[in-house]
N, C-alpha and C positions, 0 to 999 in steps of 0.2 A: 481343532486338536493344531495348533501350530509348530510347523516344523522348520529345521535347513539344513542343509549339507553343507557343509565345510570340508577344506582342504587343508591339512596341516602334515608336515613329514612325508610326502608323497601319496597319502591315502585320504581317501575321503570316510567323513563320518557323518550319521544322521544325528542331529541332536534336538533336544528341545528345552525349552527354559523349565527350571528345577532337577533337571535329571544331570546325574553324571557320566562324565565318559572317560577312559583309561586313553590317553594319547601316549605317543612317543615321547621321548625325553625332552623338557624345555626348560630354559632358562627361568629361574625364579624361585622363591620359598614358599613354603604353604602360607596361606592369607593374601598374596600377591594377585592384583589383577591381569588379566590377559585379554587382548582382543584379536580376532581372529578376521582379518581383511578377507581372505578369500573364500567367499560364498558362492557356492554353485547352484543354488535352488533355494527358494523359499516359499512355502505353502502355510497359508492362514484363511481359514473359513472358506475352502472350496475356491481360494484365487491363487493360482501358481505363477511363481516367476521363474524363469530359466535363463541365467546368464550363458554368455557367448565369448569365452568360457567364463569369465566372472561377472556376478554382478555389480555395478559402479554404486557407490554412495552404501552399500548395506554393509554392515559388521555383526559381528556376535560378540558379546561380553561373557567372560566367566572369571571364575576367581580359582587358583589353586588351591587343591585342598589337601594334596599330598604328594610327597616325592617316594619313589620306591622303586623295587627291583623286584621281577617276577619270580615264581618258583624255579628253581634250578633244573635243567633238562639235561640229559646227558646225551652224548653224542660218541657212537661206539664207527670205529673203523675197524675193518676185519679183512683180512685177504686168506682165502682158502689155500689150503695146504702149503703155507709158507711160516707158519707158526707167529704170524704178525697179527698185534691189535693194539688200538689204541682206545682211550677212553678219556672223554674231554668233557667239561660240564659249561654251561654258560646261562647267567642270569641277565633277562633283559630288562634294561630301565626304562621306569614310566613314569609320566605325571598322571595323575588323577585329578580331573577339571569338573568344577559343577557351574553349568550353565545358567548364568545369569538374566540374561536378556538376548531376544532374538533381534 
């Protein structure tokens, strides 16, 4: 089992070839290819390489499958005994990426 840990948008994701992953919103349209140069760790057939902080010369290739927005969440602010409440909604944008190669 080969996998890698990449960093994107300040977060780290564990990815495998052929799998899809939801990432923070990125530039590009569906069908565009994307490269992730910030690879923290790779593991293949029991051989693990760890970067300090990133591996040099290692890149992960992917293809954008979809640009979308997540389900709406409701944020409620209420102050007791003040007759005050606010209800707001938020939909987080995301990019669905299929990992092509490690």
